[in-house]
Each structure stands twice: as structure tokens, then as C-alpha cells.
Gaussian input, Z-matrix of N, CA and C with variables (Angstrom, degrees):
# hf/3-21g

backbone

0 1
 N
 C     1     B1
 C     2     B2     1     A1
 N     3     B3     2     A2     1     D1
 C     4     B4     3     A3     2     D2
 C     5     B5     4     A4     3     D3
 N     6     B6     5     A5     4     D4
 C     7     B7     6     A6     5     D5
 C     8     B8     7     A7     6     D6
 N     9     B9     8     A8     7     D7
 C    10    B10     9     A9     8     D8
 C    11    B11    10    A10     9     D9
 N    12    B12    11    A11    10    D10
 C    13    B13    12    A12    11    D11
 C    14    B14    13    A13    12    D12
 N    15    B15    14    A14    13    D13
 C    16    B16    15    A15    14    D14
 C    17    B17    16    A16    15    D15
 N    18    B18    17    A17    16    D16
 C    19    B19    18    A18    17    D17
 C    20    B20    19    A19    18    D18
 N    21    B21    20    A20    19    D19
 C    22    B22    21    A21    20    D20
 C    23    B23    22    A22    21    D21
 N    24    B24    23    A23    22    D22
 C    25    B25    24    A24    23    D23
 C    26    B26    25    A25    24    D24
 N    27    B27    26    A26    25    D25
 C    28    B28    27    A27    26    D26
 C    29    B29    28    A28    27    D27
 N    30    B30    29    A29    28    D28
 C    31    B31    30    A30    29    D29
 C    32    B32    31    A31    30    D30
 N    33    B33    32    A32    31    D31
 C    34    B34    33    A33    32    D32
 C    35    B35    34    A34    33    D33
 N    36    B36    35    A35    34    D34
 C    37    B37    36    A36    35    D35
 C    38    B38    37    A37    36    D36
 N    39    B39    38    A38    37    D37
 C    40    B40    39    A39    38    D38
 C    41    B41    40    A40    39    D39
 N    42    B42    41    A41    40    D40
 C    43    B43    42    A42    41    D41
 C    44    B44    43    A43    42    D42
 N    45    B45    44    A44    43    D43
 C    46    B46    45    A45    44    D44
 C    47    B47    46    A46    45    D45
 N    48    B48    47    A47    46    D46
 C    49    B49    48    A48    47    D47
 C    50    B50    49    A49    48    D48
 N    51    B51    50    A50    49    D49
 C    52    B52    51    A51    50    D50
 C    53    B53    52    A52    51    D51
 N    54    B54    53    A53    52    D52
 C    55    B55    54    A54    53    D53
 C    56    B56    55    A55    54    D54
 N    57    B57    56    A56    55    D55
 C    58    B58    57    A57    56    D56
 C    59    B59    58    A58    57    D57
 N    60    B60    59    A59    58    D58
 C    61    B61    60    A60    59    D59
 C    62    B62    61    A61    60    D60
 N    63    B63    62    A62    61    D61
 C    64    B64    63    A63    62    D62
 C    65    B65    64    A64    63    D63
 N    66    B66    65    A65    64    D64
 C    67    B67    66    A66    65    D65
 C    68    B68    67    A67    66    D66
 N    69    B69    68    A68    67    D67
 C    70    B70    69    A69    68    D68
 C    71    B71    70    A70    69    D69
 N    72    B72    71    A71    70    D70
 C    73    B73    72    A72    71    D71
 C    74    B74    73    A73    72    D72
 N    75    B75    74    A74    73    D73
 C    76    B76    75    A75    74    D74
 C    77    B77    76    A76    75    D75
 N    78    B78    77    A77    76    D76
 C    79    B79    78    A78    77    D77
 C    80    B80    79    A79    78    D78
 N    81    B81    80    A80    79    D79
 C    82    B82    81    A81    80    D80
 C    83    B83    82    A82    81    D81
 N    84    B84    83    A83    82    D82
 C    85    B85    84    A84    83    D83
 C    86    B86    85    A85    84    D84
 N    87    B87    86    A86    85    D85
 C    88    B88    87    A87    86    D86
 C    89    B89    88    A88    87    D87
 N    90    B90    89    A89    88    D88
 C    91    B91    90    A90    89    D89
 C    92    B92    91    A91    90    D90
 N    93    B93    92    A92    91    D91
 C    94    B94    93    A93    92    D92
 C    95    B95    94    A94    93    D93
 N    96    B96    95    A95    94    D94
 C    97    B97    96    A96    95    D95
 C    98    B98    97    A97    96    D96
 N    99    B99    98    A98    97    D97
 C   100   B100    99    A99    98    D98
 C   101   B101   100   A100    99    D99
 N   102   B102   101   A101   100   D100
 C   103   B103   102   A102   101   D101
 C   104   B104   103   A103   102   D102
 N   105   B105   104   A104   103   D103
 C   106   B106   105   A105   104   D104
 C   107   B107   106   A106   105   D105
 N   108   B108   107   A107   106   D106
 C   109   B109   108   A108   107   D107
 C   110   B110   109   A109   108   D108
 N   111   B111   110   A110   109   D109
 C   112   B112   111   A111   110   D110
 C   113   B113   112   A112   111   D111
 N   114   B114   113   A113   112   D112
 C   115   B115   114   A114   113   D113
 C   116   B116   115   A115   114   D114
 N   117   B117   116   A116   115   D115
 C   118   B118   117   A117   116   D116
 C   119   B119   118   A118   117   D117
 N   120   B120   119   A119   118   D118
 C   121   B121   120   A120   119   D119
 C   122   B122   121   A121   120   D120
 N   123   B123   122   A122   121   D121
 C   124   B124   123   A123   122   D122
 C   125   B125   124   A124   123   D123
 N   126   B126   125   A125   124   D124
 C   127   B127   126   A126   125   D125
 C   128   B128   127   A127   126   D126
 N   129   B129   128   A128   127   D127
 C   130   B130   129   A129   128   D128
 C   131   B131   130   A130   129   D129
 N   132   B132   131   A131   130   D130
 C   133   B133   132   A132   131   D131
 C   134   B134   133   A133   132   D132
 N   135   B135   134   A134   133   D133
 C   136   B136   135   A135   134   D134
 C   137   B137   136   A136   135   D135
 N   138   B138   137   A137   136   D136
 C   139   B139   138   A138   137   D137
 C   140   B140   139   A139   138   D138
 N   141   B141   140   A140   139   D139
 C   142   B142   141   A141   140   D140
 C   143   B143   142   A142   141   D141
 N   144   B144   143   A143   142   D142
 C   145   B145   144   A144   143   D143
 C   146   B146   145   A145   144   D144
 N   147   B147   146   A146   145   D145
 C   148   B148   147   A147   146   D146
 C   149   B149   148   A148   147   D147
 N   150   B150   149   A149   148   D148
 C   151   B151   150   A150   149   D149
 C   152   B152   151   A151   150   D150
 N   153   B153   152   A152   151   D151
 C   154   B154   153   A153   152   D152
 C   155   B155   154   A154   153   D153
 N   156   B156   155   A155   154   D154
 C   157   B157   156   A156   155   D155
 C   158   B158   157   A157   156   D156
 N   159   B159   158   A158   157   D157
 C   160   B160   159   A159   158   D158
 C   161   B161   160   A160   159   D159
 N   162   B162   161   A161   160   D160
 C   163   B163   162   A162   161   D161
 C   164   B164   163   A163   162   D162
 N   165   B165   164   A164   163   D163
 C   166   B166   165   A165   164   D164
 C   167   B167   166   A166   165   D165
 N   168   B168   167   A167   166   D166
 C   169   B169   168   A168   167   D167
 C   170   B170   169   A169   168   D168
 N   171   B171   170   A170   169   D169
 C   172   B172   171   A171   170   D170
 C   173   B173   172   A172   171   D171
 N   174   B174   173   A173   172   D172
 C   175   B175   174   A174   173   D173
 C   176   B176   175   A175   174   D174
 N   177   B177   176   A176   175   D175
 C   178   B178   177   A177   176   D176
 C   179   B179   178   A178   177   D177
 N   180   B180   179   A179   178   D178
 C   181   B181   180   A180   179   D179
 C   182   B182   181   A181   180   D180
 N   183   B183   182   A182   181   D181
 C   184   B184   183   A183   182   D182
 C   185   B185   184   A184   183   D183
 N   186   B186   185   A185   184   D184
 C   187   B187   186   A186   185   D185
 C   188   B188   187   A187   186   D186
 N   189   B189   188   A188   187   D187
 C   190   B190   189   A189   188   D188
 C   191   B191   190   A190   189   D189
 N   192   B192   191   A191   190   D190
 C   193   B193   192   A192   191   D191
 C   194   B194   193   A193   192   D192
 N   195   B195   194   A194   193   D193
 C   196   B196   195   A195   194   D194
 C   197   B197   196   A196   195   D195
 N   198   B198   197   A197   196   D196
 C   199   B199   198   A198   197   D197
 C   200   B200   199   A199   198   D198
 N   201   B201   200   A200   199   D199
 C   202   B202   201   A201   200   D200
 C   203   B203   202   A202   201   D201
 N   204   B204   203   A203   202   D202
 C   205   B205   204   A204   203   D203
 C   206   B206   205   A205   204   D204
 N   207   B207   206   A206   205   D205
 C   208   B208   207   A207   206   D206
 C   209   B209   208   A208   207   D207
 N   210   B210   209   A209   208   D208
 C   211   B211   210   A210   209   D209
 C   212   B212   211   A211   210   D210
 N   213   B213   212   A212   211   D211
 C   214   B214   213   A213   212   D212
 C   215   B215   214   A214   213   D213
 N   216   B216   215   A215   214   D214
 C   217   B217   216   A216   215   D215
 C   218   B218   217   A217   216   D216
 N   219   B219   218   A218   217   D217
 C   220   B220   219   A219   218   D218
 C   221   B221   220   A220   219   D219
 N   222   B222   221   A221   220   D220
 C   223   B223   222   A222   221   D221
 C   224   B224   223   A223   222   D222
 N   225   B225   224   A224   223   D223
 C   226   B226   225   A225   224   D224
 C   227   B227   226   A226   225   D225
 N   228   B228   227   A227   226   D226
 C   229   B229   228   A228   227   D227
 C   230   B230   229   A229   228   D228
 N   231   B231   230   A230   229   D229
 C   232   B232   231   A231   230   D230
 C   233   B233   232   A232   231   D231
 N   234   B234   233   A233   232   D232
 C   235   B235   234   A234   233   D233
 C   236   B236   235   A235   234   D234
 N   237   B237   236   A236   235   D235
 C   238   B238   237   A237   236   D236
 C   239   B239   238   A238   237   D237
 N   240   B240   239   A239   238   D238
 C   241   B241   240   A240   239   D239
 C   242   B242   241   A241   240   D240
 N   243   B243   242   A242   241   D241
 C   244   B244   243   A243   242   D242
 C   245   B245   244   A244   243   D243
 N   246   B246   245   A245   244   D244
 C   247   B247   246   A246   245   D245
 C   248   B248   247   A247   246   D246
 N   249   B249   248   A248   247   D247
 C   250   B250   249   A249   248   D248
 C   251   B251   250   A250   249   D249
 N   252   B252   251   A251   250   D250
 C   253   B253   252   A252   251   D251
 C   254   B254   253   A253   252   D252
 N   255   B255   254   A254   253   D253
 C   256   B256   255   A255   254   D254
 C   257   B257   256   A256   255   D255
 N   258   B258   257   A257   256   D256
 C   259   B259   258   A258   257   D257
 C   260   B260   259   A259   258   D258
 N   261   B261   260   A260   259   D259
 C   262   B262   261   A261   260   D260
 C   263   B263   262   A262   261   D261
 N   264   B264   263   A263   262   D262
 C   265   B265   264   A264   263   D263
 C   266   B266   265   A265   264   D264
 N   267   B267   266   A266   265   D265
 C   268   B268   267   A267   266   D266
 C   269   B269   268   A268   267   D267
 N   270   B270   269   A269   268   D268
 C   271   B271   270   A270   269   D269
 C   272   B272   271   A271   270   D270
 N   273   B273   272   A272   271   D271
 C   274   B274   273   A273   272   D272
 C   275   B275   274   A274   273   D273
 N   276   B276   275   A275   274   D274
 C   277   B277   276   A276   275   D275
 C   278   B278   277   A277   276   D276
 N   279   B279   278   A278   277   D277
 C   280   B280   279   A279   278   D278
 C   281   B281   280   A280   279   D279
 N   282   B282   281   A281   280   D280
 C   283   B283   282   A282   281   D281
 C   284   B284   283   A283   282   D282
 N   285   B285   284   A284   283   D283
 C   286   B286   285   A285   284   D284
 C   287   B287   286   A286   285   D285
 N   288   B288   287   A287   286   D286
 C   289   B289   288   A288   287   D287
 C   290   B290   289   A289   288   D288

   B1=1.4553
   B2=1.5221
   B3=1.3355
   B4=1.4558
   B5=1.5153
   B6=1.3216
   B7=1.4588
   B8=1.5229
   B9=1.3584
   B10=1.4604
   B11=1.5159
   B12=1.3342
   B13=1.4460
   B14=1.5104
   B15=1.3556
   B16=1.4528
   B17=1.5249
   B18=1.3240
   B19=1.4629
   B20=1.5118
   B21=1.3218
   B22=1.4527
   B23=1.5206
   B24=1.3181
   B25=1.4620
   B26=1.5318
   B27=1.3429
   B28=1.4762
   B29=1.5220
   B30=1.3093
   B31=1.4628
   B32=1.5187
   B33=1.3301
   B34=1.4668
   B35=1.5215
   B36=1.3406
   B37=1.4667
   B38=1.5233
   B39=1.3126
   B40=1.4619
   B41=1.5237
   B42=1.3145
   B43=1.4538
   B44=1.5253
   B45=1.3294
   B46=1.4633
   B47=1.5296
   B48=1.3325
   B49=1.4752
   B50=1.5187
   B51=1.3216
   B52=1.4726
   B53=1.5197
   B54=1.3193
   B55=1.4570
   B56=1.5321
   B57=1.3272
   B58=1.4674
   B59=1.5256
   B60=1.3304
   B61=1.4659
   B62=1.5249
   B63=1.3195
   B64=1.4585
   B65=1.5258
   B66=1.3151
   B67=1.4521
   B68=1.5167
   B69=1.3155
   B70=1.4601
   B71=1.5224
   B72=1.3093
   B73=1.4568
   B74=1.5274
   B75=1.3096
   B76=1.4573
   B77=1.5275
   B78=1.3339
   B79=1.4627
   B80=1.5247
   B81=1.3430
   B82=1.4698
   B83=1.5241
   B84=1.3307
   B85=1.4625
   B86=1.5249
   B87=1.3332
   B88=1.4615
   B89=1.5230
   B90=1.3284
   B91=1.4612
   B92=1.5288
   B93=1.3305
   B94=1.4615
   B95=1.5262
   B96=1.3191
   B97=1.4616
   B98=1.5240
   B99=1.3345
   B100=1.4638
   B101=1.5224
   B102=1.3145
   B103=1.4726
   B104=1.5274
   B105=1.3233
   B106=1.4641
   B107=1.5261
   B108=1.3282
   B109=1.4613
   B110=1.5308
   B111=1.3230
   B112=1.4630
   B113=1.5199
   B114=1.3207
   B115=1.4751
   B116=1.5189
   B117=1.3361
   B118=1.4609
   B119=1.5187
   B120=1.3358
   B121=1.4657
   B122=1.5208
   B123=1.3286
   B124=1.4600
   B125=1.5147
   B126=1.3344
   B127=1.4685
   B128=1.5264
   B129=1.3220
   B130=1.4577
   B131=1.5288
   B132=1.3190
   B133=1.4668
   B134=1.5243
   B135=1.3311
   B136=1.4663
   B137=1.5218
   B138=1.3233
   B139=1.4634
   B140=1.5246
   B141=1.3242
   B142=1.4598
   B143=1.5165
   B144=1.3286
   B145=1.4647
   B146=1.5281
   B147=1.3255
   B148=1.4650
   B149=1.5225
   B150=1.3211
   B151=1.4624
   B152=1.5256
   B153=1.3126
   B154=1.4660
   B155=1.5243
   B156=1.3265
   B157=1.4665
   B158=1.5297
   B159=1.3376
   B160=1.4651
   B161=1.5277
   B162=1.3337
   B163=1.4636
   B164=1.5237
   B165=1.3120
   B166=1.4603
   B167=1.5306
   B168=1.3330
   B169=1.4672
   B170=1.5300
   B171=1.3207
   B172=1.4660
   B173=1.5273
   B174=1.3322
   B175=1.4644
   B176=1.5245
   B177=1.3150
   B178=1.4671
   B179=1.5304
   B180=1.3373
   B181=1.4707
   B182=1.5241
   B183=1.3342
   B184=1.4610
   B185=1.5247
   B186=1.3258
   B187=1.4569
   B188=1.5165
   B189=1.3178
   B190=1.4551
   B191=1.5254
   B192=1.3064
   B193=1.4561
   B194=1.5289
   B195=1.3249
   B196=1.4643
   B197=1.5279
   B198=1.3097
   B199=1.4650
   B200=1.5319
   B201=1.3220
   B202=1.4677
   B203=1.5208
   B204=1.3246
   B205=1.4657
   B206=1.5266
   B207=1.3258
   B208=1.4594
   B209=1.5339
   B210=1.3358
   B211=1.4640
   B212=1.5261
   B213=1.3249
   B214=1.4588
   B215=1.5285
   B216=1.3182
   B217=1.4672
   B218=1.5202
   B219=1.3344
   B220=1.4654
   B221=1.5225
   B222=1.3208
   B223=1.4560
   B224=1.5312
   B225=1.3190
   B226=1.4683
   B227=1.5280
   B228=1.3221
   B229=1.4655
   B230=1.5201
   B231=1.3391
   B232=1.4667
   B233=1.5276
   B234=1.3211
   B235=1.4626
   B236=1.5323
   B237=1.3160
   B238=1.4714
   B239=1.5336
   B240=1.3271
   B241=1.4669
   B242=1.5261
   B243=1.3218
   B244=1.4606
   B245=1.5352
   B246=1.3099
   B247=1.4719
   B248=1.5266
   B249=1.3352
   B250=1.4567
   B251=1.5248
   B252=1.3387
   B253=1.4702
   B254=1.5221
   B255=1.3370
   B256=1.4677
   B257=1.5294
   B258=1.3373
   B259=1.4627
   B260=1.5232
   B261=1.3387
   B262=1.4583
   B263=1.5356
   B264=1.3243
   B265=1.4668
   B266=1.5193
   B267=1.3384
   B268=1.4705
   B269=1.5225
   B270=1.3368
   B271=1.4631
   B272=1.5194
   B273=1.3344
   B274=1.4685
   B275=1.5212
   B276=1.3243
   B277=1.4664
   B278=1.5244
   B279=1.3217
   B280=1.4688
   B281=1.5211
   B282=1.3270
   B283=1.4598
   B284=1.5234
   B285=1.3392
   B286=1.4352
   B287=1.5226
   B288=1.3280
   B289=1.4558
   B290=1.4193
   A1=108.46
   A2=117.07
   A3=121.87
   A4=111.14
   A5=115.14
   A6=121.77
   A7=108.31
   A8=118.22
   A9=120.23
   A10=110.79
   A11=115.94
   A12=120.83
   A13=114.89
   A14=118.20
   A15=118.58
   A16=112.39
   A17=117.37
   A18=120.19
   A19=113.25
   A20=119.11
   A21=120.72
   A22=110.43
   A23=115.54
   A24=122.17
   A25=112.97
   A26=120.40
   A27=119.04
   A28=113.16
   A29=116.86
   A30=119.25
   A31=110.89
   A32=117.01
   A33=120.27
   A34=110.28
   A35=116.67
   A36=120.07
   A37=110.44
   A38=117.36
   A39=121.55
   A40=109.37
   A41=116.86
   A42=121.12
   A43=110.75
   A44=116.79
   A45=120.08
   A46=111.19
   A47=117.25
   A48=119.53
   A49=111.56
   A50=116.63
   A51=120.34
   A52=109.82
   A53=116.92
   A54=121.34
   A55=109.81
   A56=117.03
   A57=120.35
   A58=110.95
   A59=117.18
   A60=120.43
   A61=111.18
   A62=117.22
   A63=120.98
   A64=111.97
   A65=116.57
   A66=120.03
   A67=113.19
   A68=116.50
   A69=120.94
   A70=110.09
   A71=114.50
   A72=119.28
   A73=106.77
   A74=116.29
   A75=120.81
   A76=110.39
   A77=117.67
   A78=119.14
   A79=111.72
   A80=117.24
   A81=120.24
   A82=110.44
   A83=116.21
   A84=120.65
   A85=110.00
   A86=116.54
   A87=120.45
   A88=110.59
   A89=116.64
   A90=121.34
   A91=110.63
   A92=117.47
   A93=120.83
   A94=111.43
   A95=115.99
   A96=120.41
   A97=110.58
   A98=116.75
   A99=120.43
   A100=111.28
   A101=116.88
   A102=120.91
   A103=110.99
   A104=116.44
   A105=120.42
   A106=111.25
   A107=117.29
   A108=119.25
   A109=110.86
   A110=117.16
   A111=119.94
   A112=110.41
   A113=116.46
   A114=119.95
   A115=110.95
   A116=115.38
   A117=119.65
   A118=110.39
   A119=117.06
   A120=119.99
   A121=110.84
   A122=116.88
   A123=120.56
   A124=111.66
   A125=115.97
   A126=120.03
   A127=110.74
   A128=117.08
   A129=120.73
   A130=110.45
   A131=117.26
   A132=120.55
   A133=110.98
   A134=116.73
   A135=119.93
   A136=111.25
   A137=117.20
   A138=120.49
   A139=109.73
   A140=116.53
   A141=120.41
   A142=111.70
   A143=116.62
   A144=120.80
   A145=110.64
   A146=117.14
   A147=120.53
   A148=111.68
   A149=116.18
   A150=120.58
   A151=110.47
   A152=116.28
   A153=120.62
   A154=110.71
   A155=116.49
   A156=121.34
   A157=110.00
   A158=117.56
   A159=120.44
   A160=111.41
   A161=117.37
   A162=120.44
   A163=110.81
   A164=116.92
   A165=121.37
   A166=109.92
   A167=116.29
   A168=120.25
   A169=111.51
   A170=117.24
   A171=120.99
   A172=110.27
   A173=116.63
   A174=120.12
   A175=110.51
   A176=116.75
   A177=120.91
   A178=109.88
   A179=117.31
   A180=120.58
   A181=111.58
   A182=116.79
   A183=120.63
   A184=112.53
   A185=116.21
   A186=120.29
   A187=113.23
   A188=117.27
   A189=121.15
   A190=110.44
   A191=115.61
   A192=121.41
   A193=108.29
   A194=116.17
   A195=119.55
   A196=109.67
   A197=116.44
   A198=121.71
   A199=110.48
   A200=116.97
   A201=120.36
   A202=111.37
   A203=116.21
   A204=119.87
   A205=110.86
   A206=116.59
   A207=121.41
   A208=110.46
   A209=115.95
   A210=120.12
   A211=111.25
   A212=116.60
   A213=120.47
   A214=110.84
   A215=116.82
   A216=120.18
   A217=111.88
   A218=116.91
   A219=120.04
   A220=110.93
   A221=116.67
   A222=120.71
   A223=111.13
   A224=116.16
   A225=119.99
   A226=111.28
   A227=117.73
   A228=121.03
   A229=110.16
   A230=116.87
   A231=119.61
   A232=110.92
   A233=117.15
   A234=120.64
   A235=111.19
   A236=116.22
   A237=120.07
   A238=111.36
   A239=116.88
   A240=120.05
   A241=110.47
   A242=116.50
   A243=120.85
   A244=110.47
   A245=116.32
   A246=120.27
   A247=111.36
   A248=116.35
   A249=120.61
   A250=110.64
   A251=117.50
   A252=120.96
   A253=111.05
   A254=116.77
   A255=119.97
   A256=110.85
   A257=116.25
   A258=119.76
   A259=111.31
   A260=116.93
   A261=120.28
   A262=111.02
   A263=116.89
   A264=120.24
   A265=110.93
   A266=116.24
   A267=118.16
   A268=110.66
   A269=118.07
   A270=121.38
   A271=110.81
   A272=117.47
   A273=119.68
   A274=112.17
   A275=117.60
   A276=120.59
   A277=109.51
   A278=117.48
   A279=119.76
   A280=110.30
   A281=117.36
   A282=120.31
   A283=110.46
   A284=114.67
   A285=121.34
   A286=113.43
   A287=118.34
   A288=119.33
   A289=112.61
   D1=135.15
   D2=-177.48
   D3=-77.18
   D4=137.84
   D5=174.47
   D6=-87.09
   D7=150.60
   D8=176.21
   D9=-60.70
   D10=139.18
   D11=173.80
   D12=83.95
   D13=8.77
   D14=-178.81
   D15=-98.60
   D16=13.96
   D17=176.78
   D18=82.21
   D19=28.53
   D20=-178.90
   D21=-69.99
   D22=158.96
   D23=-176.72
   D24=-59.46
   D25=-44.91
   D26=179.53
   D27=-58.19
   D28=-37.40
   D29=178.83
   D30=-67.06
   D31=-40.22
   D32=177.76
   D33=-64.09
   D34=-39.55
   D35=178.92
   D36=-61.81
   D37=-43.28
   D38=179.73
   D39=-62.75
   D40=-46.25
   D41=179.34
   D42=-60.60
   D43=-44.08
   D44=179.72
   D45=-64.28
   D46=-37.57
   D47=177.64
   D48=-66.00
   D49=-40.78
   D50=178.68
   D51=-63.22
   D52=-45.90
   D53=179.56
   D54=-61.62
   D55=-41.28
   D56=179.82
   D57=-65.86
   D58=-40.21
   D59=178.94
   D60=-63.02
   D61=-37.13
   D62=-179.82
   D63=-79.27
   D64=-12.56
   D65=179.43
   D66=74.60
   D67=28.29
   D68=-179.18
   D69=-106.27
   D70=153.46
   D71=169.50
   D72=-81.72
   D73=160.43
   D74=-177.65
   D75=-60.79
   D76=-40.89
   D77=-179.50
   D78=-67.53
   D79=-33.57
   D80=176.15
   D81=-67.71
   D82=-43.14
   D83=179.51
   D84=-62.80
   D85=-42.96
   D86=178.84
   D87=-62.62
   D88=-41.36
   D89=179.35
   D90=-63.49
   D91=-44.70
   D92=177.79
   D93=-62.36
   D94=-41.30
   D95=178.80
   D96=-63.84
   D97=-45.98
   D98=179.02
   D99=-61.26
   D100=-41.52
   D101=179.01
   D102=-63.72
   D103=-42.66
   D104=-179.62
   D105=-65.20
   D106=-41.94
   D107=-179.70
   D108=-69.34
   D109=-34.80
   D110=177.15
   D111=-64.71
   D112=-42.96
   D113=177.39
   D114=-62.04
   D115=-43.39
   D116=-178.85
   D117=-61.46
   D118=-43.88
   D119=179.02
   D120=-62.22
   D121=-42.49
   D122=178.37
   D123=-61.70
   D124=-43.72
   D125=177.74
   D126=-62.14
   D127=-42.32
   D128=-179.65
   D129=-62.75
   D130=-40.70
   D131=178.19
   D132=-64.75
   D133=-42.33
   D134=179.66
   D135=-65.07
   D136=-41.14
   D137=178.56
   D138=-64.10
   D139=-43.48
   D140=179.06
   D141=-61.95
   D142=-42.95
   D143=179.49
   D144=-66.33
   D145=-40.97
   D146=177.98
   D147=-62.70
   D148=-41.63
   D149=178.44
   D150=-65.07
   D151=-42.99
   D152=178.50
   D153=-60.23
   D154=-42.77
   D155=-179.75
   D156=-64.35
   D157=-43.23
   D158=179.99
   D159=-64.60
   D160=-41.31
   D161=177.59
   D162=-63.58
   D163=-38.88
   D164=177.41
   D165=-62.24
   D166=-43.98
   D167=179.52
   D168=-64.11
   D169=-41.78
   D170=178.66
   D171=-63.83
   D172=-43.17
   D173=178.23
   D174=-60.58
   D175=-41.46
   D176=179.53
   D177=-64.14
   D178=-43.69
   D179=179.77
   D180=-62.89
   D181=-34.47
   D182=-179.82
   D183=-83.17
   D184=-4.76
   D185=179.90
   D186=79.51
   D187=19.86
   D188=179.12
   D189=-84.73
   D190=152.26
   D191=178.93
   D192=-89.18
   D193=135.09
   D194=177.13
   D195=-82.25
   D196=165.92
   D197=179.49
   D198=-61.28
   D199=-42.35
   D200=179.04
   D201=-62.16
   D202=-43.12
   D203=178.80
   D204=-64.50
   D205=-40.19
   D206=178.87
   D207=-62.63
   D208=-46.12
   D209=179.01
   D210=-61.71
   D211=-39.94
   D212=178.71
   D213=-64.63
   D214=-41.59
   D215=178.08
   D216=-64.84
   D217=-40.51
   D218=177.43
   D219=-60.32
   D220=-42.80
   D221=178.95
   D222=-63.02
   D223=-45.15
   D224=-179.53
   D225=-63.41
   D226=-39.55
   D227=178.16
   D228=-65.18
   D229=-43.10
   D230=178.39
   D231=-61.45
   D232=-39.31
   D233=177.63
   D234=-64.39
   D235=-43.76
   D236=178.58
   D237=-63.82
   D238=-41.74
   D239=178.17
   D240=-61.66
   D241=-41.04
   D242=179.39
   D243=-62.98
   D244=-46.11
   D245=179.07
   D246=-62.34
   D247=-40.21
   D248=178.64
   D249=-63.20
   D250=-43.08
   D251=176.97
   D252=-60.14
   D253=-41.57
   D254=178.32
   D255=-61.43
   D256=-43.23
   D257=179.02
   D258=-65.32
   D259=-42.84
   D260=179.22
   D261=-64.39
   D262=-40.47
   D263=179.56
   D264=-65.53
   D265=-40.21
   D266=-179.50
   D267=-70.89
   D268=-30.54
   D269=-179.90
   D270=-74.37
   D271=-31.31
   D272=-177.80
   D273=-90.61
   D274=-7.82
   D275=179.28
   D276=-71.84
   D277=143.52
   D278=179.20
   D279=-65.53
   D280=146.41
   D281=-179.26
   D282=-60.71
   D283=138.54
   D284=178.11
   D285=79.90
   D286=7.59
   D287=-175.87
   D288=-117.16

């Protein structure tokens, strides 16, 4: 038994009938479909980016730390800890050694 979407003959027949009803050639129909899906993907990316920007703005208004800011702070703390260890090691090292 054929699964949906595996390229079975009935599905191709339906697609060919739709294309014939619209009066399009297969390459024109494919081009229109590709254009529509490209637009949809672009719209989805823009909506996602807009939502991300709004959430970032709300977090800033509420005084919350963003993930990027948190990661930056973690890095800076690790750098400071490393520098402090270097200073402590040099202070505890015997003179002239």
C-alpha cells in the first residue's frame, strides 16, 4: 500500500489534473510553487526575527539579563579568575624562581 507523499501514481494524476485546470505547464507550476515557498520561508524568518527583537526589548524593559549578556559576563568572570590565579601564583612563588 502506498504511503502519502511517496510519489504514487494517483497523487501524480491529481497534480497533473490541477495543473491542467490552471492551464499551466509543469515547469511553470513548479516555478510558482518554488516562489511561493521561498516567500513563505522569508516571511517566517522575518516574523521570527521580529518576535525575537520584541522579546529582547521586553526583557530589557523588565531589567532581565539576555542569554548573550549572561554568556559575556561568564567569559569576563572566567578571565578575571584566571588573571587573579596568575597574580596569586606569582605572589606565592619564591623570589628569583
